[in-house]
C-alpha positions as CSV (number, residue, x, y, z in Angstrom):
1,M,-106.5,-78.2,-18.9
2,T,-103.6,-79.7,-16.9
3,A,-100.1,-79.4,-18.4
4,I,-96.8,-80.8,-17.2
5,G,-94.6,-77.9,-18.4
6,F,-96.7,-75.0,-17.1
7,S,-99.3,-74.9,-14.4
8,L,-101.5,-71.8,-14.3
9,P,-103.0,-72.6,-10.9
10,S,-99.5,-73.0,-9.5
11,Q,-98.5,-69.7,-11.0
12,K,-101.5,-67.9,-9.5
13,A,-101.0,-69.5,-6.1
14,L,-97.3,-68.5,-6.1
15,S,-98.1,-64.9,-7.1
16,A,-100.7,-64.7,-4.3
17,L,-98.1,-66.1,-1.8
18,R,-95.5,-63.6,-2.9
19,I,-98.0,-60.7,-2.3
20,I,-98.9,-62.1,1.1
21,D,-95.2,-62.6,2.0
22,R,-94.4,-59.0,1.0
23,D,-97.3,-57.6,3.1
24,L,-96.3,-59.9,6.0
25,A,-92.7,-58.7,5.9
26,A,-93.8,-55.0,5.8
27,T,-96.2,-55.6,8.8
28,E,-93.5,-57.4,10.8
29,R,-91.1,-54.5,10.1
30,M,-93.8,-52.0,11.2
31,I,-94.3,-53.9,14.5
32,A,-90.5,-54.2,15.0
33,T,-89.8,-50.5,14.3
34,G,-93.1,-48.9,15.4
35,K,-93.0,-46.9,12.2
36,E,-95.5,-47.0,9.3
37,V,-93.2,-44.7,7.4
38,A,-89.6,-45.6,8.2
39,E,-87.8,-44.4,5.1
40,P,-88.5,-42.2,2.1
41,A,-89.5,-45.1,-0.1
42,D,-92.5,-45.8,2.2
43,N,-94.0,-42.3,1.6
44,P,-91.7,-39.5,0.4
45,Y,-94.0,-36.6,1.4
46,R,-94.9,-37.9,4.9
47,Y,-91.3,-38.9,5.5
48,T,-89.7,-35.5,4.6
49,T,-92.5,-33.6,6.4
50,A,-91.9,-35.6,9.5
51,M,-88.1,-35.1,9.3
52,R,-88.6,-31.3,9.1
53,L,-91.0,-31.3,12.1
54,R,-88.5,-33.4,14.1
55,G,-85.7,-30.9,13.2
56,D,-87.9,-28.0,14.4
57,A,-88.6,-30.0,17.6
58,T,-84.9,-30.5,18.2
59,T,-84.2,-26.8,17.7
60,A,-86.9,-25.7,20.1
61,Q,-85.8,-28.2,22.8
62,T,-82.2,-27.1,22.4
63,I,-83.1,-23.5,22.8
64,A,-85.2,-24.4,25.9
65,D,-82.3,-26.3,27.4
66,S,-79.9,-23.3,26.7
67,L,-82.3,-21.1,28.6
68,S,-81.5,-23.1,31.7
69,L,-78.1,-21.4,31.7
70,S,-79.7,-18.0,31.5
71,A,-82.2,-19.0,34.2
72,S,-79.2,-19.9,36.5
73,T,-77.6,-16.6,35.8
74,L,-80.8,-14.8,36.8
75,A,-81.1,-17.0,39.9
76,V,-77.6,-16.2,41.1
77,G,-78.3,-12.4,40.6
78,A,-81.7,-12.6,42.4
79,S,-80.2,-14.5,45.3
80,A,-77.4,-12.0,45.7
81,A,-79.9,-9.1,45.5
82,E,-81.9,-10.6,48.2
83,Q,-78.8,-10.9,50.4
84,V,-78.1,-7.2,49.7
85,Q,-81.6,-6.4,50.6
86,S,-81.3,-8.2,53.9
87,L,-77.9,-6.6,54.7
88,L,-79.3,-3.1,54.0
89,G,-82.1,-3.9,56.5
90,E,-79.5,-4.6,59.1
91,I,-77.8,-1.3,58.4
92,E,-81.1,0.5,58.8
93,T,-81.6,-1.1,62.2
94,L,-78.1,0.0,63.2
95,I,-78.7,3.5,62.0
96,A,-82.0,3.7,64.0
97,S,-80.1,2.6,67.1
98,A,-77.6,5.3,66.6
99,E,-80.3,8.0,67.0
100,A,-80.8,7.1,70.6
101,S,-79.1,9.2,73.3
102,G,-76.0,7.6,74.7
103,A,-75.6,5.2,71.8
104,N,-72.0,4.1,71.1
105,R,-72.0,5.6,67.6
106,T,-68.3,4.7,67.0
107,A,-69.0,1.0,67.4
108,I,-72.2,1.3,65.4
109,Q,-70.3,3.0,62.6
110,T,-67.8,0.2,62.6
111,D,-70.6,-2.4,62.3
112,I,-72.1,-0.4,59.4
113,D,-68.8,-0.2,57.6
114,N,-68.3,-3.9,58.0
115,I,-71.7,-4.6,56.5
116,V,-71.0,-2.2,53.6
117,D,-67.9,-4.3,52.8
118,Q,-69.9,-7.4,53.0
119,I,-72.4,-6.0,50.5
120,S,-69.6,-5.2,48.2
121,S,-68.3,-8.8,48.4
122,V,-71.8,-10.2,47.8
123,V,-72.3,-8.1,44.7
124,T,-68.8,-8.9,43.3
125,S,-69.5,-12.7,43.8
126,A,-72.9,-12.6,42.0
127,R,-71.3,-13.9,38.8
128,F,-72.4,-16.9,36.8
129,N,-71.2,-17.9,33.4
130,S,-69.1,-14.7,33.3
131,V,-72.2,-12.5,33.8
132,N,-72.9,-10.3,36.8
133,L,-76.4,-8.9,36.7
134,L,-75.7,-6.7,39.7
135,S,-72.9,-4.7,38.0
136,G,-73.0,-2.4,35.0
137,S,-75.8,-0.9,32.9
138,D,-75.7,-2.7,29.6
139,P,-78.8,-4.9,28.9
140,Y,-78.6,-8.6,29.4
141,R,-79.9,-10.2,26.2
142,V,-80.9,-13.9,25.9
143,F,-81.4,-15.9,22.7
144,A,-85.0,-17.1,23.2
145,G,-86.1,-18.7,19.9
146,L,-86.5,-18.4,16.2
147,T,-89.6,-16.8,14.5
148,A,-90.6,-16.4,10.9
149,T,-90.9,-13.0,9.2
150,D,-93.8,-12.2,6.8
151,N,-91.9,-13.7,3.9
152,G,-91.1,-16.9,5.8
153,S,-87.4,-16.3,6.5
154,P,-86.2,-17.0,10.0
155,A,-85.6,-14.3,12.5
156,V,-83.9,-14.4,15.9
157,Q,-86.0,-13.8,19.0
158,T,-84.3,-12.3,22.1
159,L,-85.4,-11.4,25.6
160,T,-83.8,-8.3,27.0
161,F,-83.4,-7.6,30.7
162,A,-82.1,-4.6,32.5
163,R,-79.2,-5.1,35.0
164,A,-79.7,-4.0,38.6
165,D,-76.5,-2.2,39.4
166,L,-75.9,-2.6,43.2
167,T,-72.2,-1.8,43.1
168,Q,-70.6,1.0,45.1
169,S,-68.5,2.5,42.3
170,A,-68.2,6.2,42.4
171,G,-69.6,8.3,39.5
172,T,-67.9,11.3,38.0
173,T,-68.8,14.9,38.1
174,G,-68.6,17.2,35.2
175,T,-69.5,20.8,34.5
176,G,-72.6,22.6,35.7
177,K,-75.9,22.2,33.9
178,T,-76.6,24.9,31.4
179,S,-79.6,27.3,31.7
180,G,-82.8,25.6,30.6
181,E,-81.5,22.1,30.9
182,A,-83.5,19.5,32.7
183,G,-81.1,19.5,35.6
184,A,-81.3,23.3,36.2
185,V,-82.7,24.6,39.5
186,H,-83.6,28.1,40.5
187,A,-84.1,30.1,43.7
188,G,-87.2,32.3,43.6
189,S,-87.7,33.3,40.0
190,G,-84.0,33.4,38.8
191,L,-83.1,30.4,36.7
192,F,-79.4,29.6,37.1
193,S,-77.0,27.4,35.1
194,D,-75.4,25.4,37.8
195,S,-76.0,27.0,41.2
196,A,-78.3,29.4,43.1
197,T,-78.3,31.0,46.5
198,T,-81.0,32.7,48.4
199,S,-81.1,34.2,51.9
200,V,-83.6,32.9,54.4
201,A,-84.1,35.5,57.2
202,D,-85.3,34.5,60.7
203,S,-89.1,33.8,60.8
204,S,-89.3,33.6,57.0
205,S,-89.1,31.0,54.3
206,G,-87.0,30.4,51.2
207,S,-87.3,27.9,48.4
208,V,-85.4,26.2,45.6
209,T,-87.2,24.7,42.6
210,F,-85.9,22.0,40.4
211,A,-86.8,22.6,36.8
212,S,-89.2,20.1,35.3
213,G,-88.0,17.8,32.6
214,A,-86.1,14.6,32.2
215,V,-83.4,14.2,34.8
216,E,-80.3,12.5,33.5
217,A,-78.8,9.5,35.4
218,G,-75.5,10.6,36.9
219,D,-76.3,14.3,37.4
220,I,-75.4,15.5,40.9
221,Y,-77.6,17.8,42.9
222,T,-76.8,19.4,46.3
223,L,-78.8,21.5,48.8
224,T,-76.9,23.5,51.4
225,L,-78.4,25.2,54.4
226,G,-76.0,26.9,56.7
227,G,-73.1,24.5,57.0
228,E,-75.0,21.3,56.2
229,T,-75.1,19.9,52.7
230,A,-77.3,17.2,51.2
231,R,-76.1,15.5,48.1
232,Y,-77.8,13.2,45.6
233,R,-76.7,11.6,42.3
234,A,-79.7,10.9,40.0
235,V,-80.3,7.4,38.8
236,A,-82.3,6.1,35.8
237,G,-86.0,6.9,36.2
238,D,-85.5,10.0,38.4
239,T,-87.6,13.1,37.9
240,A,-87.3,16.6,39.2
241,D,-89.9,15.7,41.8
242,S,-88.0,12.6,43.0
243,V,-84.7,14.6,43.2
244,A,-86.4,17.3,45.2
245,A,-87.9,14.8,47.5
246,T,-84.7,13.0,48.1
247,L,-82.6,16.1,48.8
248,G,-85.4,17.6,51.0
249,N,-85.5,14.5,53.1
250,R,-81.7,14.3,53.4
251,L,-81.4,18.0,54.3
252,S,-84.2,17.7,56.9
253,G,-82.1,15.1,58.7
254,L,-79.1,17.4,58.8
255,V,-80.5,20.8,60.0
256,G,-80.8,21.8,63.6
257,T,-83.8,22.8,65.7
258,G,-86.1,25.6,64.6
259,I,-85.7,24.8,61.0
260,T,-88.2,22.8,58.9
261,V,-87.7,21.5,55.4
262,A,-90.8,20.7,53.3
263,V,-91.1,19.3,49.8
264,A,-94.0,19.9,47.4
265,S,-93.6,18.4,43.9
266,N,-90.3,19.8,42.6
267,V,-90.0,22.7,45.2
268,V,-88.0,22.5,48.4
269,T,-89.0,25.1,51.0
270,V,-87.1,25.9,54.1
271,T,-88.8,27.7,57.0
272,N,-86.3,29.4,59.4
273,A,-87.1,29.9,63.1
274,S,-83.6,29.4,64.3
275,G,-83.1,33.0,65.5
276,G,-80.7,34.0,62.8
277,S,-80.4,34.4,59.0
278,L,-79.4,31.3,56.9
279,T,-78.2,30.9,53.4
280,L,-79.9,28.3,51.2
281,S,-78.0,27.3,48.1
282,A,-78.3,24.6,45.4
283,T,-76.1,23.2,42.7
284,A,-76.7,21.0,39.7
285,N,-73.8,19.4,37.9
286,A,-73.6,17.0,35.0
287,G,-72.0,13.7,35.7
288,A,-71.7,10.0,34.9
289,A,-73.7,7.6,37.1
290,G,-71.9,5.4,39.6
291,G,-73.1,2.2,41.1
292,G,-76.6,2.1,42.5
293,L,-75.3,1.8,46.1
294,E,-72.7,4.5,45.7
295,D,-74.1,6.5,48.6
296,L,-73.4,3.6,51.0
297,A,-69.9,5.1,51.5
298,Q,-71.4,8.3,52.8
299,L,-73.4,6.8,55.6
300,N,-72.4,8.5,58.8
301,V,-73.9,8.1,62.3
302,G,-71.4,10.4,64.1
303,S,-74.3,12.4,65.6
304,S,-78.0,12.1,66.1
305,D,-78.7,14.5,63.2
306,A,-76.3,12.6,61.0
307,A,-78.0,9.4,61.9
308,L,-81.3,10.9,61.0
309,S,-80.0,11.9,57.5
310,A,-78.4,8.4,57.1
311,L,-81.8,6.9,57.9
312,A,-83.3,8.8,55.0
313,D,-80.4,7.7,52.8
314,I,-80.7,4.0,53.7
315,E,-84.4,4.0,53.0
316,G,-83.7,5.1,49.4
317,L,-81.0,2.4,49.0
318,I,-83.4,-0.2,50.4
319,D,-86.0,0.9,47.9
320,L,-83.4,0.5,45.1
321,A,-82.6,-3.1,46.3
322,D,-86.3,-3.9,46.5
323,R,-86.7,-2.8,42.9
324,A,-83.7,-4.9,41.9
325,V,-85.1,-8.0,43.6
326,A,-88.5,-7.4,41.9
327,S,-86.9,-6.9,38.5
328,L,-84.8,-10.0,38.7
329,G,-87.7,-12.0,39.9
330,S,-89.8,-10.8,37.0
331,A,-87.0,-11.8,34.6
332,Q,-86.9,-15.3,36.1
333,S,-90.6,-15.6,35.5
334,R,-90.2,-14.6,31.8
335,I,-87.4,-17.1,31.3
336,G,-89.4,-19.8,32.9
337,A,-92.5,-19.0,30.7
338,Q,-90.3,-19.0,27.6
339,Q,-88.8,-22.4,28.5
340,T,-92.3,-23.9,29.0
341,L,-93.5,-22.5,25.7
342,L,-90.5,-23.9,23.8
343,E,-90.9,-27.3,25.5
344,D,-94.6,-27.3,24.6
345,I,-93.8,-26.3,21.0
346,A,-91.2,-29.1,20.8
347,G,-93.8,-31.6,22.0
348,Q,-96.3,-30.4,19.4
349,Y,-93.8,-30.8,16.6
350,E,-92.9,-34.3,17.8
351,A,-96.6,-35.2,18.0
352,G,-97.1,-34.0,14.4
353,A,-94.1,-36.0,13.2
354,A,-95.4,-39.1,15.0
355,A,-98.8,-38.8,13.4
356,L,-97.2,-38.9,10.0
357,T,-94.8,-41.8,10.6
358,D,-95.8,-43.9,13.6
359,A,-97.7,-47.2,13.2
360,D,-100.9,-48.2,14.9
361,L,-99.5,-51.3,16.7
362,A,-102.9,-52.7,17.7
363,E,-104.0,-52.6,14.0
364,A,-100.7,-53.9,12.9
365,A,-100.9,-56.9,15.3
366,A,-104.4,-57.8,14.0
367,K,-103.2,-57.5,10.4
368,L,-100.2,-59.7,11.2
369,Q,-102.5,-62.5,12.4
370,L,-104.7,-62.2,9.3
371,L,-101.7,-62.3,7.0
372,Q,-100.2,-65.3,8.8
373,A,-103.5,-67.1,8.3
374,R,-103.6,-66.1,4.6
375,Q,-100.0,-67.2,4.2
376,A,-100.9,-70.7,5.5
377,L,-103.9,-70.9,3.1
378,A,-101.7,-69.7,0.2
379,L,-99.1,-72.4,1.0
380,E,-101.9,-75.0,1.0
381,A,-103.2,-73.7,-2.3
382,L,-99.8,-73.8,-3.8
383,E,-99.3,-77.4,-2.6
384,I,-102.6,-78.4,-4.2
385,A,-101.8,-76.7,-7.4
386,N,-98.4,-78.3,-7.5
387,S,-99.9,-81.8,-7.0
388,A,-101.9,-81.7,-10.2
389,P,-99.0,-82.6,-12.6
390,S,-97.9,-85.5,-10.4
391,R,-101.4,-86.9,-10.5
392,L,-101.3,-86.6,-14.3
393,L,-98.0,-88.5,-14.5
394,S,-99.4,-91.3,-12.4
395,L,-101.7,-92.2,-15.2
396,F,-98.7,-93.4,-17.2
397,D,-97.4,-95.7,-14.6
């Protein structure tokens, strides 16, 4: 039935056109924004989940960016440690040249002192962002991320790095070690609290034993034979064996002809063939550790024997610098790995958020063409439906 006041075909055509127009507008917005879910009304669950993932991605990327500052701090420290390593090598070369007969040891000593000052300047300048990794002993801690505990609450993740103290600051000396402490030493079978003395007759041997146990950083040990004294301040990681080896090597460079110094584990043995009796004594004193390169100030090449002892000393200091370079290099690798991990995590979060909200533009473009065609057909249908009443009215003309 055709009516003038109300047309059901027109109403249906108009309703269909409205639906098509709504879908067309949504598709055009999807293409314009690239988002299938652009606001909570589109899909509340997907929208809020995506926003949370994007927040996590931003946090991870921010932490990764902040690690660049820590990476620069480590890079400055590592570069300075390498310079110190190189300068110590130059000192070793100078000491070796001082052992030669006729060497100008005064000039060589001046060159060594100048390099020692240069090392001090390098270490002092190794500061970035108010942090100097070549000074002090407190750990360097870096904020490296957020993790979740078993109950789901956030927890701070940190990376901790040991500093490589290459300063020349002097340590302090306290009282003697007490009997039975790790720092105790003994001559023959007599354990002593802070010192021991034994006589080494001609054509005989005498020994000093450093008691096994943990050696405390900062403790000072000495070995004296005749008028020559070797001194060593323990550093972190030292053992009775390493203390004995260091003092034995240093004493060996000081003694004259006819005397040999041998080290086996934690025992230093002196064999005397000098033609006279000698006194071997040892001390162990508690103390506070100084800088790792504290012994640089004691390098002396005033004689061939002194140069030999200095050579043993510098080898130990070079070993310390080598460990510092290796430690800082390892720390740089850890920071780099953490940055890469955080950047990958941020990328995964972003990908997850995109999967929830981003539109398939190829599909949207095809849908747009289809809706435009349907819109044209709907308009044609509406025009046809609207023409029916006018045809009815023409019957009354």
